[in-house]
C-alpha positions as CSV (number, residue, x, y, z in Angstrom):
1,X,0.0,0.0,-0.4
2,X,1.3,3.3,-0.6
3,X,2.1,5.7,2.1
4,X,-0.7,7.9,3.1
5,X,-0.2,11.7,2.2
6,X,1.2,14.3,5.2
7,X,-2.0,15.4,7.4
8,X,-0.4,18.8,5.7
9,X,-1.7,18.3,2.6
10,X,-4.8,16.4,3.6
11,X,-8.2,18.3,4.0
12,X,-8.5,19.5,8.0
13,X,-11.1,18.2,10.3
14,X,-13.9,15.3,9.3
15,X,-14.4,14.7,5.8
16,X,-16.8,12.0,4.5
17,X,-15.4,11.3,0.9
18,X,-16.3,8.0,1.0
19,X,-20.1,9.1,1.3
20,X,-19.7,10.0,-1.9
21,X,-17.5,7.5,-3.2
22,X,-20.8,4.9,-2.2
23,X,-23.1,7.7,-3.7
24,X,-21.5,7.1,-7.4
25,X,-21.9,3.7,-6.3
26,X,-25.7,3.8,-5.7
27,X,-26.0,5.5,-9.3
28,X,-24.5,2.6,-11.0
29,X,-26.0,0.5,-9.1
30,X,-29.2,1.8,-10.0
31,X,-28.3,1.8,-14.1
32,X,-27.3,-1.8,-14.0
33,X,-30.5,-3.1,-13.0
34,X,-32.4,-0.2,-15.1
35,X,-30.7,-1.2,-18.3
36,X,-31.2,-4.8,-17.7
37,X,-35.0,-4.7,-17.2
38,X,-36.4,-1.7,-19.4
39,X,-36.9,-5.2,-22.2
40,X,-38.8,-6.8,-19.9
41,X,-41.3,-3.3,-19.7
42,X,-40.6,-4.0,-23.6
43,X,-41.3,-7.1,-24.5
44,X,-44.5,-7.0,-25.7
45,X,-43.4,-4.3,-28.4
46,X,-40.6,-6.5,-28.9
47,X,-43.0,-9.6,-30.2
48,X,-44.8,-7.9,-32.0
49,X,-42.7,-5.6,-34.1
50,X,-40.1,-8.6,-34.4
51,X,-41.8,-11.6,-34.5
52,X,-40.3,-13.7,-32.0
53,X,-41.6,-17.0,-29.4
54,X,-42.0,-16.9,-26.5
55,X,-39.1,-19.6,-25.9
56,X,-36.7,-17.3,-28.0
57,X,-37.5,-14.3,-25.4
58,X,-36.7,-16.4,-22.9
59,X,-33.2,-17.3,-24.4
60,X,-32.8,-14.0,-24.9
61,X,-33.7,-12.8,-21.0
62,X,-31.4,-15.9,-21.2
63,X,-28.1,-14.3,-23.1
64,X,-27.4,-11.6,-20.4
65,X,-27.4,-13.4,-17.9
66,X,-25.4,-16.3,-19.6
67,X,-22.6,-13.3,-21.0
68,X,-22.8,-12.4,-17.8
69,X,-21.4,-15.2,-15.4
70,X,-19.3,-16.1,-17.9
71,X,-17.3,-12.9,-18.0
72,X,-17.3,-12.0,-14.6
73,X,-14.5,-12.9,-13.6
74,X,-12.2,-11.8,-16.3
75,X,-14.2,-8.1,-15.9
76,X,-13.1,-9.0,-11.9
77,X,-9.6,-9.9,-12.7
78,X,-8.9,-6.4,-14.6
79,X,-10.1,-4.5,-12.1
80,X,-7.4,-5.9,-9.1
81,X,-4.7,-5.6,-12.1
82,X,-5.5,-2.4,-13.6
83,X,-8.0,-1.0,-10.8
84,X,-11.8,-0.6,-10.5
85,X,-11.5,3.7,-11.6
86,X,-10.6,2.2,-14.9
87,X,-12.4,-0.9,-15.2
88,X,-15.8,0.5,-14.4
89,X,-15.3,3.7,-16.9
90,X,-14.8,0.8,-19.4
91,X,-17.8,-0.9,-18.4
92,X,-20.1,1.0,-18.2
93,X,-18.8,2.6,-21.6
94,X,-19.6,-1.2,-23.5
95,X,-22.7,-1.6,-21.7
96,X,-24.5,1.4,-23.1
97,X,-23.2,1.0,-26.1
98,X,-24.8,-2.0,-26.7
99,X,-28.2,-0.9,-24.9
100,X,-28.5,1.1,-27.0
101,X,-27.5,-1.0,-30.0
102,X,-30.9,-3.4,-28.4
103,X,-33.1,-0.7,-30.2
104,X,-31.6,-1.6,-33.6
105,X,-32.6,-5.5,-33.7
106,X,-34.2,-7.3,-36.9
107,X,-34.8,-9.9,-35.5
108,X,-34.3,-13.2,-33.0
109,X,-30.9,-13.0,-34.1
110,X,-29.4,-9.7,-33.6
111,X,-31.7,-9.2,-30.4
112,X,-30.0,-12.5,-29.2
113,X,-26.4,-10.6,-29.9
114,X,-27.0,-7.4,-28.9
115,X,-28.2,-8.8,-25.6
116,X,-25.3,-10.9,-24.7
117,X,-22.8,-8.4,-26.1
118,X,-24.6,-6.4,-23.7
119,X,-24.3,-8.9,-20.8
120,X,-20.7,-8.7,-21.4
121,X,-20.1,-5.4,-21.4
122,X,-21.8,-5.2,-17.6
123,X,-19.6,-8.2,-16.4
124,X,-17.3,-6.9,-13.9
125,X,-19.6,-4.4,-13.0
126,X,-20.1,-5.7,-9.3
127,X,-16.9,-7.1,-8.8
128,X,-15.6,-3.8,-9.1
129,X,-17.9,-2.2,-7.3
130,X,-17.0,-4.8,-4.3
131,X,-13.2,-4.3,-4.8
132,X,-14.0,-0.7,-4.0
133,X,-15.6,-1.3,-0.8
134,X,-13.2,-3.5,0.0
135,X,-10.8,-0.2,0.3
136,X,-12.9,2.8,0.9
137,X,-15.0,1.1,3.5
138,X,-14.3,-0.4,7.1
139,X,-15.1,-4.2,7.5
140,X,-18.3,-2.8,9.8
141,X,-19.8,-0.6,7.8
142,X,-19.4,-2.9,4.4
143,X,-22.7,-4.4,5.2
144,X,-24.6,-1.7,5.2
145,X,-22.9,0.2,2.3
146,X,-23.6,-3.0,0.3
147,X,-27.3,-2.7,1.7
148,X,-27.5,0.7,-0.4
149,X,-26.2,-0.6,-3.0
150,X,-28.6,-3.4,-3.9
151,X,-31.5,-1.0,-2.4
152,X,-30.5,1.4,-5.5
153,X,-30.4,-1.6,-7.7
154,X,-33.9,-3.4,-7.1
155,X,-35.2,0.5,-7.2
156,X,-33.5,0.6,-10.6
157,X,-35.3,-2.6,-11.5
158,X,-38.2,-1.7,-10.3
159,X,-38.5,2.3,-11.9
160,X,-37.2,0.7,-14.9
161,X,-40.6,-0.4,-16.3
162,X,-42.4,3.0,-15.0
163,X,-39.3,5.1,-16.7
164,X,-39.2,3.3,-20.0
165,X,-43.1,3.2,-20.6
166,X,-43.5,7.1,-20.0
167,X,-40.2,7.1,-22.2
168,X,-42.0,5.5,-24.9
169,X,-45.5,7.0,-24.3
170,X,-43.6,10.8,-24.4
171,X,-42.2,9.7,-27.5
172,X,-45.1,8.5,-29.0
173,X,-46.7,11.6,-28.1
174,X,-44.0,13.4,-29.8
175,X,-44.1,11.3,-32.4
176,X,-47.9,12.0,-33.4
177,X,-47.5,16.1,-33.5
178,X,-44.0,16.1,-35.2
179,X,-44.2,17.7,-38.5
180,X,-42.7,17.1,-42.0
181,X,-39.0,18.2,-42.4
182,X,-35.7,17.1,-41.1
183,X,-36.4,14.7,-38.3
184,X,-39.3,13.7,-40.2
185,X,-38.1,10.2,-40.1
186,X,-38.4,9.6,-36.4
187,X,-42.0,8.9,-36.7
188,X,-41.4,6.2,-38.3
189,X,-39.1,4.4,-35.4
190,X,-40.8,2.4,-33.4
191,X,-40.7,4.3,-29.9
192,X,-39.6,1.3,-27.9
193,X,-36.4,1.6,-30.3
194,X,-35.3,5.6,-29.6
195,X,-36.3,4.2,-25.4
196,X,-33.3,2.1,-25.5
197,X,-30.9,4.2,-27.3
198,X,-31.7,7.3,-24.9
199,X,-31.6,4.6,-21.5
200,X,-28.3,4.0,-23.5
201,X,-26.9,7.2,-22.8
202,X,-27.8,7.7,-19.8
203,X,-24.4,5.7,-18.5
204,X,-22.2,7.9,-20.3
205,X,-22.8,10.7,-18.2
206,X,-21.9,8.6,-15.3
207,X,-18.6,7.7,-16.6
208,X,-17.6,11.6,-17.4
209,X,-17.8,12.2,-13.7
210,X,-16.9,8.5,-12.0
211,X,-13.4,8.8,-14.2
212,X,-12.4,12.3,-13.7
213,X,-13.4,12.3,-9.9
214,X,-12.7,9.0,-8.7
215,X,-9.4,7.8,-6.9
216,X,-9.0,3.8,-6.8
217,X,-7.6,4.0,-3.1
218,X,-8.5,7.1,-0.4
219,X,-5.1,8.0,0.1
220,X,-4.6,9.0,-3.2
221,X,-7.2,11.2,-2.7
222,X,-6.9,14.7,-0.8
223,X,-10.0,16.0,-0.2
224,X,-10.2,12.6,2.8
225,X,-8.9,14.3,5.9
226,X,-6.2,12.7,8.0
227,X,-9.3,11.3,10.6
228,X,-11.0,9.8,7.8
229,X,-8.3,7.9,6.4
230,X,-7.5,6.4,9.9
231,X,-11.0,5.4,10.3
232,X,-10.9,3.8,6.9
233,X,-7.4,2.2,6.9
234,X,-7.8,1.0,10.9
235,X,-11.2,-0.9,10.0
236,X,-10.4,-2.7,7.1
237,X,-7.8,-5.3,7.1
238,X,-5.2,-6.2,5.5
239,X,-5.2,-5.0,2.5
240,X,-2.9,-3.7,-0.5
241,X,-2.0,-2.3,-4.0
242,X,-0.4,-5.7,-5.7
243,X,-2.7,-7.1,-8.0
244,X,-0.7,-10.1,-9.4
245,X,-2.6,-13.2,-8.7
246,X,0.2,-16.4,-8.1
247,X,-1.0,-19.9,-9.2
248,X,-1.4,-20.6,-5.3
249,X,-4.0,-18.1,-5.1
250,X,-5.6,-18.9,-8.6
251,X,-5.7,-22.6,-6.9
252,X,-7.2,-21.4,-3.7
253,X,-9.8,-19.1,-5.7
254,X,-12.0,-22.3,-7.7
255,X,-10.7,-24.7,-5.0
256,X,-12.8,-22.7,-1.8
257,X,-15.5,-24.3,-0.3
258,X,-17.4,-20.6,0.8
259,X,-16.6,-19.7,-2.9
260,X,-18.7,-22.2,-4.4
261,X,-21.8,-22.3,-1.9
262,X,-22.1,-19.0,-2.6
263,X,-22.0,-19.2,-5.8
264,X,-24.6,-22.2,-5.1
265,X,-26.3,-19.8,-3.2
266,X,-27.1,-17.7,-5.8
267,X,-27.4,-20.1,-8.5
268,X,-30.5,-21.5,-6.6
269,X,-31.1,-17.8,-5.2
270,X,-31.3,-15.9,-8.7
271,X,-33.3,-19.0,-10.3
272,X,-36.5,-18.3,-8.1
273,X,-35.2,-14.5,-8.1
274,X,-35.1,-13.4,-11.7
275,X,-39.0,-14.4,-12.0
276,X,-39.1,-10.6,-11.3
277,X,-37.1,-9.9,-14.1
278,X,-38.8,-11.9,-16.4
279,X,-41.9,-13.5,-16.4
280,X,-43.8,-11.1,-14.0
281,X,-45.7,-8.8,-16.4
282,X,-46.2,-12.0,-18.5
283,X,-47.8,-13.8,-15.1
284,X,-50.1,-10.3,-14.5
285,X,-51.5,-10.4,-18.0
286,X,-52.7,-14.0,-18.0
287,X,-53.5,-15.0,-15.0
288,X,-54.7,-12.0,-13.1
289,X,-55.4,-9.7,-16.2
290,X,-53.4,-7.3,-15.5
291,X,-52.8,-5.4,-19.4
292,X,-48.6,-4.7,-19.4
293,X,-49.1,-0.8,-19.9
294,X,-51.5,-1.4,-16.5
295,X,-48.7,-3.3,-14.5
296,X,-45.9,-1.4,-14.6
297,X,-46.3,-0.4,-10.9
298,X,-47.6,-4.0,-9.7
299,X,-44.1,-5.1,-11.6
300,X,-42.3,-2.2,-9.5
301,X,-43.5,-3.1,-6.1
302,X,-41.8,-6.9,-5.4
303,X,-38.9,-4.6,-6.2
304,X,-39.3,-1.5,-4.4
305,X,-39.9,-4.0,-1.8
306,X,-36.4,-6.3,-2.2
307,X,-34.4,-2.3,-2.4
308,X,-36.0,-2.0,1.1
309,X,-34.9,-5.1,2.5
310,X,-31.2,-5.3,1.0
311,X,-30.9,-1.4,3.0
312,X,-32.5,-3.1,6.4
313,X,-30.6,-6.4,5.9
314,X,-27.2,-4.6,6.0
315,X,-27.6,-1.9,8.7
316,X,-29.2,-5.2,10.9
317,X,-26.2,-7.3,9.5
318,X,-23.7,-4.9,10.6
319,X,-25.2,-4.7,13.7
320,X,-25.6,-8.1,14.6
321,X,-21.4,-8.9,13.8
322,X,-20.6,-5.8,16.1
323,X,-22.6,-7.0,18.8
324,X,-22.1,-10.4,18.9
325,X,-18.4,-10.6,16.7
326,X,-20.1,-13.8,15.6
327,X,-19.5,-12.5,11.8
328,X,-21.0,-16.2,10.4
329,X,-24.2,-15.8,12.8
330,X,-24.4,-12.4,11.9
331,X,-24.2,-12.8,7.9
332,X,-25.6,-16.1,7.4
333,X,-28.9,-15.7,9.5
334,X,-30.8,-13.3,7.1
335,X,-30.1,-15.2,4.0
336,X,-30.8,-18.3,5.3
337,X,-34.4,-17.2,7.6
338,X,-35.4,-14.9,4.2
339,X,-34.9,-17.7,1.5
340,X,-37.2,-20.0,3.8
341,X,-39.7,-17.2,4.1
342,X,-39.5,-16.5,0.3
343,X,-40.2,-20.4,-0.7
344,X,-43.2,-20.0,1.2
345,X,-44.6,-16.8,-0.4
346,X,-43.5,-18.3,-3.6
347,X,-45.8,-21.1,-2.4
348,X,-48.8,-19.1,-2.2
349,X,-48.5,-17.3,-5.1
350,X,-51.2,-20.2,-7.3
351,X,-53.7,-19.6,-4.0
352,X,-54.3,-15.3,-5.0
353,X,-57.5,-15.1,-6.6
354,X,-56.8,-11.2,-7.0
355,X,-54.2,-9.0,-8.8
356,X,-53.9,-7.0,-4.9
357,X,-53.2,-10.6,-3.0
358,X,-50.7,-12.3,-6.1
359,X,-48.9,-8.4,-5.9
360,X,-48.8,-8.3,-2.0
361,X,-47.4,-12.6,-2.6
362,X,-44.5,-11.8,-4.5
363,X,-43.6,-8.7,-2.8
364,X,-43.3,-10.9,0.3
365,X,-41.2,-13.6,-1.4
366,X,-39.0,-10.5,-3.3
367,X,-38.8,-8.9,0.1
368,X,-37.8,-11.7,2.3
369,X,-35.3,-12.9,-0.5
370,X,-33.2,-9.6,-0.7
371,X,-33.1,-9.4,3.3
372,X,-29.8,-11.1,2.9
373,X,-28.6,-10.1,0.0
374,X,-26.6,-7.3,1.9
375,X,-25.4,-9.8,4.1
376,X,-24.2,-12.2,1.4
377,X,-22.5,-9.4,-0.4
378,X,-20.8,-8.4,2.5
379,X,-19.4,-11.7,3.2
380,X,-17.7,-11.7,-1.0
381,X,-15.9,-9.1,0.0
382,X,-14.9,-10.4,3.5
383,X,-13.7,-13.9,1.9
384,X,-12.5,-11.9,-1.3
385,X,-9.8,-10.0,0.6
386,X,-7.6,-7.6,-1.4
387,X,-8.2,-9.6,-4.5
388,X,-12.0,-9.1,-3.6
389,X,-13.3,-8.3,-7.8
390,X,-12.0,-12.0,-9.0
391,X,-14.0,-13.5,-5.2
392,X,-17.1,-11.7,-6.5
393,X,-16.3,-12.3,-10.4
394,X,-16.3,-16.2,-8.9
395,X,-19.4,-15.9,-7.6
396,X,-21.0,-14.5,-9.9
397,X,-21.6,-17.9,-12.0
398,X,-23.8,-17.9,-9.9
399,X,-26.1,-16.2,-12.3
400,X,-26.0,-19.2,-14.4
401,X,-29.8,-19.3,-12.2
402,X,-30.7,-16.1,-13.7
403,X,-29.5,-17.5,-17.1
404,X,-32.0,-20.8,-17.3
405,X,-35.0,-19.7,-15.5
406,X,-36.4,-17.7,-18.4
407,X,-36.1,-20.5,-21.1
408,X,-36.8,-23.5,-18.7
409,X,-39.7,-21.1,-17.0
410,X,-41.3,-20.0,-20.6
411,X,-41.2,-24.5,-20.5
412,X,-42.7,-24.9,-17.9
413,X,-45.5,-22.6,-17.5
414,X,-46.2,-23.3,-21.3
415,X,-46.8,-26.9,-20.9
416,X,-47.7,-26.9,-16.7
417,X,-49.1,-23.9,-16.3
418,X,-48.0,-21.6,-13.9
419,X,-48.3,-23.0,-10.4
420,X,-45.9,-25.7,-11.2
421,X,-43.4,-23.3,-12.6
422,X,-44.3,-21.3,-8.6
423,X,-43.2,-24.8,-6.7
424,X,-39.8,-25.4,-8.7
425,X,-39.3,-21.5,-7.8
426,X,-40.5,-22.3,-3.2
427,X,-37.9,-25.3,-3.9
428,X,-35.1,-23.9,-5.5
429,X,-35.1,-20.6,-2.6
430,X,-35.3,-24.1,-0.1
431,X,-31.7,-25.0,-1.9
432,X,-30.7,-21.9,-1.7
433,X,-30.6,-22.1,2.4
434,X,-28.5,-24.8,2.8
435,X,-25.7,-23.4,0.9
436,X,-24.9,-21.1,3.6
437,X,-23.8,-23.8,6.4
438,X,-20.8,-24.5,4.1
439,X,-19.4,-21.0,4.1
440,X,-17.3,-19.4,6.7
441,X,-16.5,-16.1,6.1
442,X,-14.1,-14.6,9.1
443,X,-10.8,-16.1,6.5
444,X,-10.3,-14.9,3.2
445,X,-10.1,-17.5,0.2
446,X,-6.1,-17.4,0.0
447,X,-5.0,-17.3,3.7
448,X,-3.6,-20.2,5.1
449,X,-5.8,-22.9,7.5
């Protein structure tokens, strides 16, 4: 670790620069899930315009997650080697490009390719956010910070249908009143296409602001006061700037029981949770009789409740770790309890006979699962240590659950009905809960036993 700057070169008094860092990460977290979820709101228009079947749409939903899972380790490794400042800027620029190009798709093949490349571009975003957390936050603040990150992520997913829906309606309205002449060709383009292009531009603004302001370590930022720097460095454990992982560390990464268990947790939990990122509006339309354009808030509420649960669980996890000193209990109790409750709520959905009662069950399932999200993420940062980026990239092979579910889900509800699908979701949450008995957050994956 490079030596801290002299107190004479630092800002006087007490600073809270790490909170500004967290604000940047929260905006980024919002954008990641906003951009992922826009296609769920647009699925009816896309199917009508491009003549895509349910099976093909399931593969398109999964394309992002397959690419995301495959390229998470390279994305995390890039952050550990080149720093999160440069890597996150590259990531956001790449995914914003392919988000915009989604609006240019001409059929199944091109849309699948753009969604796959969108996943390649976004891969590494959360591993690099984990790396930033490991350097900018002491251990006892990590679950709380993770809670805010996941709150804004869920809010991004929750408000994506609402924002994207308003955006497409505004574009349609503008097209109706646009006169002839320069730009009249825009009236011939479906509004959903232009909305994807506009959404892709949001990330460009973030990139410029982040790259100019952020630094990879608080010791490199002179606006961080001496008091804040000491608070961060004394509480974050052993951290250094070495970016090289030798063969021994790579071997331990791929043989860590804790990391494999967390990855399996995300495979199983992500399979159940990804219903909210794929087929939820379709279920509301076919079973509860709520049209896509009328289901924006019904689709948002489960994710809003999940976001609030992320933050609440993070605050309580940090408090429990401080109070008991027992890190496994302070982390594990939230995802274990949350998955059990989520399973029960998913199992209850087929017995909901109104849109309101179905939405309430979905809110309970989403909030319960997300109650353990911050504790899980803090655990990854703890186990990853100075290689938190690579460790977070590794466990994100758990995104295979998110990738498989849309296609499997389409086959299940078309062949057997929605009731069977919700039983499968409930079972996946129960399996996720069992993985926590193999996780040890008190030791880094590369630490000698």
